C-alpha positions in Angstrom: -1.6 10.1 26.6 -3.7 7.1 24.7 -2.1 5.0 21.6 -3.0 7.4 18.9 -1.8 10.7 20.3 1.1 9.1 21.0 1.3 7.8 18.2 0.7 10.7 16.0 3.5 12.8 18.2 6.2 10.7 17.8 5.6 10.4 13.7 6.2 14.5 13.3 9.4 14.1 15.4 10.5 11.2 13.5 9.5 12.8 10.0 10.5 16.3 11.2 14.1 14.8 12.1 14.6 12.4 8.8 13.0 15.1 6.5 15.7 18.2 7.9 18.9 16.1 8.2 18.5 14.1 5.6 17.6 17.6 3.4 20.3 19.5 5.2 23.2 15.8 4.2 22.5 15.1 1.4 21.6 18.3 -0.1 19.8 17.6 -3.0 18.2 21.0 -4.2 21.4 22.1 -4.5 22.5 22.5 -8.4 25.7 20.5 -7.9 24.0 17.8 -5.6 25.2 14.2 -7.6 21.7 11.8 -8.4 22.8 9.5 -5.5 22.4 12.4 -3.4 19.0 13.1 -4.9 17.9 9.2 -5.4 18.7 8.7 -1.3 17.1 11.4 -0.1 14.2 10.8 -2.3 14.9 6.8 -1.3 14.7 8.2 2.5 11.1 10.1 2.4 9.6 7.4 0.9 10.8 5.3 3.5 10.6 7.3 6.1 6.5 7.4 4.6 6.2 3.9 4.9 6.9 3.8 7.9 4.5 6.8 9.8 1.7 5.5 7.3 2.4 2.1 8.9 2.6 3.6 12.5 -0.5 5.2 12.2 -2.2 2.8 11.0 -1.2 0.4 13.2 -1.9 2.8 16.2 -5.4 3.3 14.9 -5.1 -0.9 15.2 -4.3 -0.6 18.7 -6.0 1.8 20.0 -9.3 -0.4 19.9 -10.5 0.7 16.3 -11.7 -2.6 14.5 -12.4 -1.0 10.6 -9.7 1.0 9.9 -10.5 1.7 6.0 -7.9 0.4 4.1 -5.2 -2.2 4.1 -1.8 -2.5 5.0 -0.3 -1.9 1.7 -2.6 1.3 1.0 -1.8 2.9 3.8 2.0 2.3 3.4 1.8 3.5 -0.2 0.4 6.9 0.8 2.4 8.0 3.8 5.2 7.2 1.5 3.8 9.6 -1.1 2.6 12.2 1.5 6.2 12.5 2.8 7.6 13.5 -0.5 4.8 16.0 -0.7 5.4 17.2 2.7 9.2 17.2 2.0 8.7 19.3 -1.1 6.4 21.9 0.1 8.8 22.0 3.6 11.6 22.8 1.0 9.4 25.7 -0.5 8.4 26.9 2.9 11.9 27.5 4.7 13.9 28.5 0.9 11.1 29.9 -1.4 
């Protein structure tokens, strides 16, 4: 297994584990959820997405791709934004 495949596999587990764990522990979508619960969930998702973005770019670099498009901060911010969208989409699919 090469670096990119391993990175993508572990990133998928990280996203699923943190997303489902935080979503079910904090329950930010329920009507009685506190602002702290919602902010903690959003911060956890953005942080996880940032980590995934960093890991993906770093995995590409380690795999020998010298011309990775975009700087590290761009990958980190994009990972956070994509993770928020993914969390919203996963909630819509699973809970209607």
